[in-house]
Structure formats: structure tokens, C-alpha cells
C-alpha distance (Angstrom), angle and dihedral (degrees) to the residues before:
residue distance angle dihedral
M1 . . .
T2 3.77 . .
D3 3.76 142.0 .
R4 3.74 131.7 -167.9
N5 3.79 92.9 -104.4
S6 3.75 104.7 41.9
G7 3.80 101.2 37.8
P8 3.80 123.2 -147.3
S9 3.77 124.1 -12.5
L10 3.78 117.1 -99.1
G11 3.81 91.8 -108.3
R12 3.78 93.1 53.4
L13 3.79 91.9 45.2
T14 3.80 90.0 51.5
A15 3.80 92.3 51.1
I16 3.82 92.2 50.1
L17 3.80 92.8 51.3
I18 3.81 94.5 44.4
V19 3.81 90.3 57.9
G20 3.79 89.5 55.2
I21 3.78 96.5 46.8
I22 3.82 93.3 52.4
A23 3.82 91.9 78.1
P24 3.83 99.6 60.8
V25 3.82 92.2 38.5
L26 3.80 93.1 54.5
D27 3.81 93.1 38.6
S28 3.81 94.5 64.4
T29 3.80 95.7 53.3
I30 3.80 94.2 40.5
V31 3.82 93.3 52.7
N32 3.81 92.1 47.7
V33 3.80 89.9 56.8
A34 3.81 92.1 49.2
L35 3.82 98.8 49.0
G36 3.80 93.5 101.6
T37 3.81 92.2 51.2
L38 3.81 91.3 46.4
G39 3.80 91.0 53.4
R40 3.80 92.9 50.9
D41 3.80 97.0 44.3
L42 3.81 94.2 44.9
H43 3.83 92.0 43.3
T44 3.79 96.5 -127.9
S45 3.79 138.3 127.1
V46 3.78 127.6 -94.3
A47 3.81 90.2 -110.9
N48 3.80 91.3 55.9
I49 3.80 96.9 43.7
Q50 3.81 90.1 50.9
W51 3.80 86.4 69.7
V52 3.81 87.7 70.9
V53 3.80 86.1 72.3
T54 3.80 97.3 33.0
A55 3.83 94.9 51.9
Y56 3.80 90.6 51.3
L57 3.82 92.2 50.6
L58 3.80 93.4 47.0
A59 3.81 93.3 50.2
L60 3.78 90.3 45.4
A61 3.80 91.2 53.3
M62 3.81 92.9 47.6
A63 3.82 92.2 50.7
I64 3.80 96.7 51.6
P65 3.84 97.1 77.2
L66 3.82 89.8 56.0
T67 3.79 92.2 65.1
G68 3.80 100.2 83.4
W69 3.80 94.8 47.2
S70 3.81 95.8 41.9
V71 3.81 93.9 50.3
A72 3.81 91.7 48.9
R73 3.81 92.9 44.2
Y74 3.80 102.8 41.5
G75 3.81 105.2 15.1
A76 3.79 133.0 -103.9
K77 3.81 97.8 -93.6
R78 3.80 93.7 50.1
M79 3.78 91.5 49.0
W80 3.81 93.6 46.3
L81 3.80 90.6 52.3
S82 3.81 90.9 44.8
A83 3.81 92.3 50.9
L84 3.81 90.5 50.4
V85 3.82 91.2 49.9
V86 3.82 91.9 49.3
F87 3.81 91.8 48.8
L88 3.82 91.6 46.6
A89 3.81 92.8 48.3
G90 3.80 90.8 46.3
S91 3.81 91.3 51.0
A92 3.80 91.7 50.1
M93 3.81 92.1 48.8
C94 3.82 91.2 48.5
G95 3.79 89.1 54.7
L96 3.80 89.6 51.9
A97 3.84 94.6 47.2
W98 3.83 114.1 133.7
N99 3.81 99.7 -163.5
V100 3.78 141.1 5.7
G101 3.82 93.5 -90.1
S102 3.79 93.7 56.1
L103 3.81 90.9 44.5
I104 3.81 91.2 53.5
A105 3.83 91.4 49.1
F106 3.80 92.8 48.6
R107 3.81 91.4 46.9
A108 3.80 88.8 55.7
F109 3.82 89.3 53.0
Q110 3.79 89.8 48.4
G111 3.81 89.9 50.8
I112 3.81 91.1 60.5
G113 3.80 89.9 63.4
G114 3.79 92.6 44.1
G115 3.80 91.9 49.8
L116 3.80 92.2 54.9
M117 3.79 98.7 44.6
I118 3.81 104.0 67.7
P119 3.84 97.0 47.5
I120 3.81 90.9 45.0
M121 3.80 90.7 50.6
Q122 3.80 90.8 51.2
T123 3.80 90.9 48.0
L124 3.79 93.3 50.8
L125 3.79 94.5 48.0
V126 3.80 99.2 42.6
Q127 3.80 91.8 47.7
A128 3.80 90.3 46.9
A129 3.81 90.7 51.9
G130 3.81 88.1 61.9
G131 3.81 97.1 -161.6
R132 3.78 97.1 -36.4
P133 3.83 118.1 133.5
L134 3.80 111.2 -74.1
G135 3.81 102.2 -161.1
R136 3.80 97.6 90.9
L137 3.80 90.4 39.4
M138 3.82 92.5 54.3
A139 3.80 89.4 46.2
T140 3.81 89.3 56.9
V141 3.81 98.8 44.9
S142 3.81 91.8 46.6
M143 3.80 90.9 62.5
P144 3.85 95.9 91.5
A145 3.81 90.7 52.1
L146 3.81 88.3 54.3
V147 3.79 96.9 43.5
G148 3.83 93.9 44.8
P149 3.83 96.9 69.9
I150 3.82 89.0 46.8
L151 3.81 98.6 49.3
G152 3.81 99.5 27.3
P153 3.82 99.0 74.1
V154 3.80 91.6 42.9
V155 3.82 94.2 49.1
G156 3.81 91.1 42.6
G157 3.79 92.0 49.8
L158 3.81 92.7 49.4
I159 3.81 92.7 48.8
V160 3.80 94.6 46.8
G161 3.81 91.7 45.1
H162 3.81 97.5 49.0
E163 3.81 109.6 18.3
S164 3.79 141.6 37.4
W165 3.80 117.4 -75.8
R166 3.81 88.0 -114.5
W167 3.79 89.4 75.8
I168 3.80 91.6 67.1
F169 3.81 84.1 73.6
Y170 3.80 99.8 32.5
V171 3.81 89.6 57.3
N172 3.81 87.8 72.4
A173 3.81 92.5 62.3
P174 3.85 100.6 77.1
V175 3.80 91.8 43.7
C176 3.82 92.3 50.8
L177 3.81 93.0 45.5
I178 3.81 92.0 51.9
A179 3.80 90.2 46.2
L180 3.81 90.9 50.3
A181 3.80 92.4 51.3
L182 3.80 92.9 47.8
A183 3.80 92.8 46.5
W184 3.81 93.5 46.7
W185 3.79 93.2 53.5
G186 3.80 100.9 27.0
L187 3.80 108.2 41.9
P188 3.81 117.0 81.9
A189 3.78 114.4 -108.6
D190 3.79 118.6 -101.1
R191 3.79 104.8 -99.4
T192 3.77 120.5 -119.5
A193 3.78 123.6 -128.6
A194 3.82 89.1 -99.6
D195 3.78 91.1 53.1
R196 3.78 91.3 52.1
T197 3.80 92.6 58.2
A198 3.81 94.3 44.7
P199 3.80 117.5 98.5
N200 3.77 116.3 -98.0
R201 3.78 108.7 -127.9
T202 3.77 93.0 -162.8
G203 3.80 92.5 62.0
S204 3.78 89.4 -128.9
D205 3.78 138.4 56.9
R206 3.74 93.0 -164.8
A207 3.79 93.9 120.9
A208 3.81 93.7 43.9
P209 3.78 102.7 77.3
N210 3.80 100.8 174.1
R211 3.77 113.1 97.7
A212 3.77 122.0 -155.6
P213 3.80 113.3 -85.7
R214 3.79 110.8 -108.9
T215 3.77 106.1 -132.3
G216 3.80 92.9 -168.1
Y217 3.79 94.5 47.6
R218 3.80 102.1 119.9
L219 3.74 123.7 -157.6
D220 3.79 115.6 -113.1
V221 3.79 93.5 -126.5
V222 3.82 95.0 179.4
G223 3.80 92.2 51.1
L224 3.81 91.9 47.6
A225 3.83 91.0 47.9
L226 3.81 88.4 55.5
I227 3.80 104.6 40.4
S228 3.83 101.9 39.8
P229 3.84 97.3 52.6
G230 3.79 88.5 38.8
L231 3.80 92.8 56.7
A232 3.79 91.4 44.6
A233 3.81 91.3 51.1
G234 3.79 92.6 48.3
I235 3.80 95.1 49.0
F236 3.80 91.5 44.3
G237 3.81 91.9 51.0
L238 3.80 92.0 49.5
S239 3.80 91.8 47.0
Q240 3.82 89.4 54.9
V241 3.81 93.2 58.2
A242 3.79 91.2 85.8
S243 3.82 90.9 51.4
G244 3.78 100.2 36.6
G245 3.81 92.0 126.2
R246 3.81 94.3 -125.9
P247 3.79 131.1 94.4
G248 3.80 124.5 -104.8
F249 3.78 121.9 -29.4
S250 3.80 92.2 -9.3
R251 3.80 85.9 79.8
L252 3.79 87.5 76.0
I253 3.80 91.4 67.1
A254 3.81 95.8 47.7
P255 3.85 110.7 123.5
Q256 3.81 92.9 -123.3
V257 3.82 87.1 60.1
T258 3.80 104.3 36.1
V259 3.81 97.9 44.8
P260 3.84 96.6 53.8
L261 3.81 91.0 42.9
A262 3.81 90.8 50.9
V263 3.81 89.2 50.9
F264 3.81 89.0 49.0
V265 3.82 93.0 52.6
A266 3.81 93.4 45.9
L267 3.82 95.3 47.6
M268 3.80 93.9 44.6
A269 3.81 91.3 49.8
A270 3.80 89.4 50.1
F271 3.81 90.2 48.0
I272 3.80 92.4 52.3
A273 3.80 91.6 49.0
H274 3.81 91.6 47.3
T275 3.81 94.1 47.0
L276 3.79 93.6 50.2
R277 3.81 91.8 51.2
T278 3.79 104.5 37.2
R279 3.78 122.5 97.4
A280 3.79 91.6 -154.3
V281 3.78 122.1 93.5
P282 3.83 103.4 -88.7
V283 3.78 124.3 -126.4
V284 3.81 88.6 -122.2
D285 3.79 114.7 19.5
L286 3.80 106.8 -132.8
R287 3.80 90.7 -169.6
L288 3.78 86.2 80.7
F289 3.80 87.5 77.6
A290 3.80 88.4 68.3
V291 3.82 85.9 74.7
R292 3.78 106.5 88.0
S293 3.80 97.0 -146.7
F294 3.81 92.3 48.9
R295 3.80 92.1 46.9
A296 3.80 92.4 51.1
A297 3.81 93.1 43.5
S298 3.82 92.0 50.7
A299 3.80 91.1 50.3
L300 3.79 89.9 49.4
L301 3.80 92.0 48.6
F302 3.80 90.2 53.1
L303 3.80 93.8 45.3
S304 3.80 90.8 46.9
G305 3.79 87.1 70.7
L306 3.79 89.2 60.9
S307 3.78 101.9 30.4
L308 3.80 103.5 33.7
Y309 3.80 111.9 13.7
G310 3.79 95.9 38.4
A311 3.78 87.5 79.9
M312 3.81 88.0 57.7
L313 3.82 86.2 73.5
L314 3.81 92.3 51.4
L315 3.81 99.3 45.7
P316 3.84 100.5 65.3
L317 3.80 91.4 38.9
Y318 3.82 90.3 51.8
Y319 3.80 91.4 54.7
Q320 3.80 92.3 46.1
Q321 3.81 102.4 40.9
V322 3.80 102.1 29.9
R323 3.81 102.8 31.1
G324 3.83 96.2 29.8
A325 3.83 96.7 -124.9
S326 3.77 122.9 157.3
V327 3.79 121.7 -116.3
V328 3.81 92.4 -99.0
A329 3.81 93.2 44.1
A330 3.81 90.4 50.0
G331 3.79 89.6 51.9
V332 3.80 91.3 51.2
A333 3.81 90.7 47.0
L334 3.81 89.1 56.6
A335 3.80 92.8 52.0
P336 3.85 93.0 96.7
Q337 3.79 88.7 66.9
G338 3.79 91.0 60.3
L339 3.80 89.5 42.9
G340 3.81 90.4 56.2
S341 3.78 90.8 52.9
L342 3.80 92.6 47.7
L343 3.80 93.6 50.0
T344 3.80 95.2 52.9
R345 3.81 104.9 31.7
S346 3.83 97.3 91.2
W347 3.78 99.7 52.0
L348 3.81 92.3 37.2
G349 3.81 87.9 55.5
R350 3.80 90.6 52.6
L351 3.80 90.1 45.9
T352 3.80 90.8 52.5
D353 3.82 90.3 52.2
R354 3.78 90.9 50.5
L355 3.82 103.1 40.4
G356 3.80 103.7 21.5
A357 3.79 129.6 -115.8
R358 3.81 101.1 -74.2
P359 3.84 101.6 68.5
V360 3.81 92.0 40.4
I361 3.80 92.9 51.6
L362 3.80 94.4 45.2
V363 3.81 91.9 52.4
C364 3.82 93.8 41.8
V365 3.81 92.4 50.9
L366 3.81 88.4 55.7
V367 3.81 90.0 47.6
T368 3.82 89.2 51.3
L369 3.80 88.7 51.8
A370 3.80 90.4 52.1
G371 3.81 90.0 52.6
T372 3.83 94.3 47.4
V373 3.82 100.6 46.6
P374 3.85 95.3 70.2
F375 3.81 89.3 63.6
A376 3.80 89.3 57.9
F377 3.83 86.4 66.1
A378 3.81 97.3 37.6
G379 3.77 124.0 115.7
A380 3.77 138.3 179.8
H381 3.82 94.1 -72.5
T382 3.81 103.8 33.8
N383 3.78 112.6 142.3
Q384 3.81 108.7 -85.6
W385 3.82 92.9 -147.2
A386 3.80 90.8 56.2
L387 3.79 91.2 50.2
G388 3.80 90.5 46.3
A389 3.82 89.9 53.9
A390 3.81 89.7 49.8
L391 3.80 89.6 51.7
V392 3.81 90.9 52.2
V393 3.81 89.4 53.4
R394 3.80 91.9 45.6
G395 3.78 92.1 48.7
A396 3.79 91.7 50.9
G397 3.80 91.4 52.9
L398 3.80 94.8 42.1
G399 3.78 93.5 49.8
G400 3.80 91.2 49.0
V401 3.79 92.5 51.2
M402 3.79 94.5 51.4
L403 3.80 98.7 45.6
A404 3.82 91.4 45.7
V405 3.81 94.7 47.6
M406 3.81 91.9 48.3
T407 3.80 88.7 50.4
A408 3.80 90.3 51.6
A409 3.81 92.7 47.1
F410 3.82 92.2 65.0
D411 3.80 96.0 38.3
G412 3.82 113.0 121.6
L413 3.83 95.9 5.0
R414 3.78 124.1 133.7
R415 3.77 118.8 -119.2
D416 3.80 93.7 -108.0
Q417 3.82 90.0 53.5
V418 3.82 93.8 57.1
P419 3.86 97.5 84.5
H420 3.82 91.0 52.0
A421 3.81 90.6 45.7
S422 3.81 90.6 51.4
S423 3.81 90.5 53.6
A424 3.80 94.2 45.1
T425 3.81 94.8 48.9
R426 3.78 91.5 47.9
I427 3.80 90.7 50.5
A428 3.82 90.4 50.2
Q429 3.81 90.5 51.3
Q430 3.79 94.1 46.4
V431 3.80 97.0 47.6
G432 3.79 92.9 39.4
G433 3.79 92.4 51.5
S434 3.81 92.0 50.2
F435 3.80 90.9 46.4
G436 3.80 93.1 50.0
A437 3.79 93.2 47.9
A438 3.81 91.2 48.9
V439 3.82 94.5 49.5
L440 3.80 94.8 49.3
A441 3.82 91.4 42.9
V442 3.82 89.1 56.8
I443 3.80 91.9 47.4
L444 3.80 92.0 48.9
Q445 3.79 94.1 47.0
H446 3.80 90.3 47.1
Q447 3.80 90.2 55.6
L448 3.79 93.6 46.2
G449 3.81 92.1 44.9
G450 3.78 90.6 50.8
G451 3.79 92.1 64.4
A452 3.80 99.2 -97.7
D453 3.78 117.0 142.1
A454 3.79 119.6 -114.6
V455 3.81 95.0 -100.0
A456 3.82 93.8 52.7
A457 3.83 92.0 43.4
Y458 3.79 93.2 53.2
R459 3.78 92.4 44.4
D460 3.80 89.6 55.2
G461 3.80 89.9 46.0
F462 3.81 92.0 54.1
W463 3.81 90.7 47.8
W464 3.79 88.9 54.3
A465 3.80 89.7 48.6
T466 3.81 89.1 50.5
G467 3.79 91.6 50.8
F468 3.79 92.3 48.2
T469 3.80 90.2 51.9
V470 3.80 89.5 66.1
I471 3.81 87.9 63.0
A472 3.79 89.0 67.4
L473 3.82 89.4 66.6
I474 3.82 91.4 68.2
P475 3.83 101.0 64.8
A476 3.81 89.5 35.4
L477 3.81 88.9 67.5
F478 3.81 89.8 64.1
L479 3.79 95.4 53.5
P480 3.81 119.6 105.5
G481 3.77 117.8 -89.9
A482 3.79 93.2 -151.0
R483 3.77 132.1 29.8
R484 3.80 120.5 -99.1
P485 3.80 114.4 -154.0
A486 3.80 112.3 -115.5
P487 3.81 116.1 -110.0
E488 3.75 119.2 -125.7
T489 3.79 124.5 -124.9
P490 3.81 120.2 -88.9
D491 3.81 93.7 -118.2
E492 3.78 98.0 60.3
S493 3.79 114.7 129.2
V494 3.80 91.1 -122.2
P495 3.82 113.6 51.5
V496 3.76 113.9 -115.8
G497 3.76 106.2 -131.4
S498 3.74 143.5 -22.3
V499 3.78 120.0 -5.6
P500 3.79 131.0 159.7
A501 3.81 107.0 -88.0
R502 3.76 125.1 -150.2
S503 3.77 128.8 -146.3
A504 3.78 123.9 -140.1
A505 3.80 89.0 -90.4
G506 3.77 91.4 55.1
G507 3.77 96.3 -105.1
P508 3.77 128.7 112.7
A509 3.77 119.7 -75.9
P510 3.80 99.9 -142.4
D511 3.80 108.0 -146.6
R512 3.82 87.8 158.0
A513 3.74 133.6 39.7
D514 3.80 92.4 -100.9
G515 3.80 92.7 56.7
L516 3.80 94.7 -109.0
V517 3.76 129.3 120.9
A518 3.79 122.0 -136.3
R519 3.78 110.4 -144.2
P520 3.80 104.3 -173.6
I521 3.77 125.5 -170.0
D522 3.80 91.7 -133.8
A523 3.76 143.4 -14.6
A524 3.81 92.5 -82.6
R525 3.82 88.6 67.1
T526 3.80 98.8 46.2
P527 3.81 116.2 118.9
G528 3.77 115.0 -81.7
P529 3.80 128.1 -139.7
G530 3.78 111.8 -39.4
G531 3.79 92.1 19.7
R532 3.81 94.2 -78.4
P533 3.82 113.8 143.8
R534 3.78 120.3 -109.3
G535 3.76 95.5 -157.5
P536 3.80 145.1 10.7
W537 3.81 116.9 -45.6
T538 3.79 133.3 -153.2
A539 3.64 135.0 -22.5
S540 3.77 101.8 -77.4
G541 3.79 91.1 109.4
L542 3.81 93.4 -126.0
P543 3.81 121.9 122.8
G544 3.80 113.1 -91.6
R545 3.81 96.2 -107.1
A546 3.81 93.1 47.4
R547 3.80 90.9 51.0
W548 3.79 90.3 50.0
R549 3.80 91.7 52.9
R550 3.81 89.5 49.4
W551 3.80 91.8 54.2
E552 3.80 90.5 46.5
R553 3.80 90.5 54.7
R554 3.80 91.2 48.8
A555 3.79 91.3 49.2
R556 3.84 91.8 51.4
D557 3.80 91.4 48.2
F558 3.80 90.2 50.6
């Protein structure tokens, strides 16, 4: 259901964006399956062909910080369409690559589009929700990330087995073209500056997610020059841990690891110092970390790379090296994990809306533990059905953790903070995932280099992953137990909350006993029993409860 003022409904908007995000989600798993074929057909070494994946990840990481500025400067719809075009063009060029060097360059270009798409999607949806509960919304938009690891290896295996490797990139074209058509006709237009000042006849812009482009919104070039190369250096250094050329923990001191990580630390420290001092709008607003729920959610997203997603490195390797499965067979064997997430995502989303993120995450972390422990006892001939059941349990817990923590990350943020929050959470996920994979790769290689057989090495690796999972319980304790509606920005056309109202004679029009008028954005923010507000009120910038106490004091003084 749409109207010319409010744009598409939230459900329709979600469906449009999910179609677009399918391409980069499937692309990653499909390319991973085809690396061996790419190396043979392009006549290059494993070390060189690995750069097809590394270049994509580095470009993706460098593009993420641009999201907040680009959405504010050019508008969300324009940037979503631009990201789709870049990803489509990059996919086409990858299919036309004539050697490994050109393929690596085109994959980097493709990664720019992929890096922009997920934060822009989160920005569009969270702003469109307008303070409504996010649990069910996050459960819906996480579906492609769950389906991708299930379908990716199968699709990749079929393409590699029956067609040229070029089709692993060409397969993105129809998906991107459909997504472009849907977005062009279905997403609301980015409002102009004149539109932003015009009155909103619907009384709410909750369903119209696209803010007006800010023509004077300058890019923080210094901040971008610090954070983007810094992230690329950090992810590159972590990715080199597994190929450091030295056994065990000595890999951590290999120059190809320590030098990029030192550059990462130096550039990130310089970025933090610059951001805290600059008067310009930063590329990533660090003031978001003053919000307790966002700070705890970001820490949990980073630690999830070590405590939760680190085991994602071990699982396919266990099936391949211990049980002797092929790459495609290992991908199919891991499908129950995605199935577990799909089966529980809807009711876990509703539960998160009802109870808040903290209890859901605490329980789901324990469920993830229960699904990981069986692999610490698994061997080469452990019953596959038992392991499949453990993967279903693990997937249910893992899916619940991620949708709840993403819900908590945007809790209590203003609308104009959402683009920066989308970038920051994506950075935390990206760096945390690389860090977790690097740590468990070192542990695994240390066990194998120490003379342990593959079964014992993987058992120890899963025990380490189990122990790291407990770490995720610490930041989860600081997450909110109940949802706080998100405040709107001060410059909205309809004031968000209680402001002194004036009658035609210039005096107050007392709709309440204190002579003030509540002008809520929607019914969710109308006063509750006893006149107390249910959500954030006006544009003073203070938390809702603090503003209420201020008005109470003014009423008593009057």
C-alpha cells in the first residue's frame, strides 16, 4: 500500500532491497567454490588466485566508510542504484577478464559496490521503520545472508561442473537488472530541499526513508584517507596470518602480518584523533559510541567474529580435511546450519521486539554453545545425522544472536545517526570476522604443526571456539532489556514530541493539565497512562525522560 507522500510500505521496501542484496551474498560463496577452477584455467598459483577474494574484501572494506556521507550527500535511492550499477559492471568485467591480473582488478571494482550495498540497505530500512520494533524487520532482511551459504556452494558447483568459470560472474547480471528495475520504480525518490520544508500531510514520514540530499555536506577527506586504507591494511594483515610462511604462533610475527597490522593501528589511532577534533561532519561519527546500546552491540559484533563466526572457518575445513568431503559436499553438509537459522528467525524477531535484545542474545549464545560442543568430540566417522542436528541447533542460536544484536545497535538512535551506525556496525563485523578467522587459523596451524593428527587438531580448535563464545556473554549483559523507540531528527517537518503550543490569541492551548500540547509523530508516541510519554519527545536533543522532567519543572514553576 502506497501513497504519493509516504512512499512504499515497509514490507514492499524490504522485498525490493532483498532482491538487490542477493547478488553480493551469493557471489562470495560461489567464487570461493570456484577458486580451484579459476587457478587452473588462468594458469596461476594458489597464492595468486587467492587475491581474487582478497582484493574484493579489501575494496569492500574501503568502501564502507563512504556510506554515511554518500547517503546524506546524494540520497539513499541514488546511492542504492549506483551501488547496484557498480556491482553489475564489476561482475560483467570479471566475466570478461583475460588473465588473473585483470580479474583481480575487476574484483576490486566489484567490491566497491558490494561494500556500499549492505550499509545502505540497513539505512533505508531502519529509517523507514521510524521507531517501530526492528526485530521482525532484521529477521526478514537477514534471510539472504542465511540462504546464501546454502545455495552458493550448490550453484557454484553446478556452474563450475557444467559451464565456463565466467558464468560465476555473469549469473549476477539478471539479479542486478531485476533489482535495478524494482528499485527505480519502487523506491521513493530522494526528496529535494524544497520537499523537506514542505508540510507532510500524512503526519508522518515513517514510510518515506529517503532524506533530502544535503548539497553542502562536504566529505571529510582527511578522515576517509585515514580510515579506508587503515581498514584495508588491517584486513589484509589478518588474511595473511594463514599464509605467513611460518609454523604455529610464529606466523603472527611474520612481516607480511605485522607491518599491515601496525599500519592499521597507526591509521585508526590517527582517525580517532582527527574525528574527535574536527568540526566537519566525520566519515564515521564516533559520538555514536556514547550510546550504551550501540557501544555494547558494536563490541558484540566485533567479538562475534572471534567467538561465534570463528568456527565458520573450522566447519568447512573439518568436513574437507577430516571427513574427506569435496568443497561442494562440504557446503551441502553445512546447509542444516542455515536451515536452523531460517526456522527460528521469525519468532526470534518477535521475541526480540517483546523482550529486548539482552535476554534473546544471552539464551542464543548458550544455544550456539550447545551446537558447537559436539564438534569438539567429533572424529572422521561421527554420525552425520548427529552432526547435522548439532548444526541446526547452532544455526538457530547464531541467527538469533545476529538479528538481536543488529536490533540493539540501532536502538535509541536518531534518524540522522542511522547511516553512520550502519557503517560502524558493518566495519565491526568485517574486522571482527577477519580477526576471528585469523586467530583460529593460527591455533589450528599450531596444532597441526606440533605433530597432532587432523582429528585432534580440529577438536582442539572447536574447544577454543567454544571457549571464545563465552566472551560474547560479557557485552551482551550491557545491551538493553527492552526496546527504546528511536528519536527523530530535530529538522523533521512535523515536530517530534511535546512543544509549547499557542492559540490564535498567542496564549497556550492547554491540551494537558500543564498547559502544553503533545504533538506526536504517530500513535506509538502518544502519551501513555497518566500522561507520561511512551517515546522520545521534541527536538531539544535530550532523552525523552529528561525532557519530560524539564516540562514538569516548568509547569510547577508556572
